[in-house]
VOTIDO-652530 format. One record per residue (C-alpha): x, y, z. Coordinates in steps of 0.001 Angstrom, whole numbers, plus 500000, padded with zeros to 6 digits. Layout:
BEGIN
XYZ;...
//
This chain:
BEGIN
707234834303872576;707747832594869203;709610835597868029;712186834999870649;712558831452869605;713092832722866028;715749835159867163;717506832401869142;717505830044866190;718735832647863871;721522833420866312;722539829945866757;722624829122863030;724430832259861998;727049832114864905;727828828566864067;728234829518860312;730452832400861422;732777830219863548;732850827627860661;733976830585858231;736083832219860858;734143835399860770;732661837709863409;729617836059864710;727879839220865824;728077840549862236;726473837300861077;723788837475863573;722736840920862683;722918839874858920;720467837035859902;718222839245861960;718047841990859157;717212839341856488;714467837842858621;712761841099859507;713564842611856016;711794839510854359;708645840020856642;708585843777855945;709077843318852164;706349840732851998;703998843093853823;704807845952851395;704280843571848352;700955842363849827;699839845954850424;700697847026846915;698954843857845432;695837844483847545;695867848155846550;696002847343842854;693516844501842850;690963846247845153;690400849833846171;692966851459848297;690773851129851510;691362847357851253;694837847886852769;693640849542856118;694447847558859293;690936846481859929;690369844728856547;693582842660856420;693255839076857571;695389838274860598;696207834998858886;698598836913856614;701058837133859583;701805833510859042;702698834282855344;704949837034856472;706736834778858915;707324832226856148;708526834849853861;710987836120856536;712220832569857191;712745831933853524;714676835162853162;716880834320856197;717359830810854796;718427832307851486;720957834653853039;722265831742855211;722799829567852070;724421832504850395;726851833091853288;727557829275853513;728286829162849884;730526832124849968;732423830567852937;732982827326851083;734367829181847955;736738831280850356;737992828084851948;738484826523848457;740495829537847373;742753829558850442;743333825895850037;744086826191846398;746329829291846783;748094828336849994;751862828680850222;752413824962850287;751129824702846706;753667827198845222;755685825396842520;753534822361842294;751896822021838881;748062821620839076;746773818647837182;743529820556836388;745263823065834151;745463822637830524;
//
C-alpha cells in the first residue's frame, strides 16, 4: 500500500515539473519511477556486495538478511528520485533562461553583461 503512495507522489511531482518545463509528463513520470526503483535495486546490490566481502558469501542469502534493510532501500530510492528531480528541475531552469536570453525580442539589443 505504501508503494502505491510512493508511485502517486512520484507521478504528481514529476508531472507538475513536466508541465512547468513544458515537457511530456509521462516521460518525466517514467524517469521518476525508474530512478526510484533503480535506487532501491542499486542499493540492494551494493549491500549484497558489501556483505559478501565482509562476511562469507552465505551472509547474503535471503534468510540471513535483516528485514530492516528494506527501509534503507526505500530511503536510497527516495534519495535517487529526489536527485533526478532536482537535476531535471535545474535543466528546466537553464533551458528557460537560455530561451529568455536568446529570444527574438533581444536581437540587436546590447547585453550589459558582456565585456
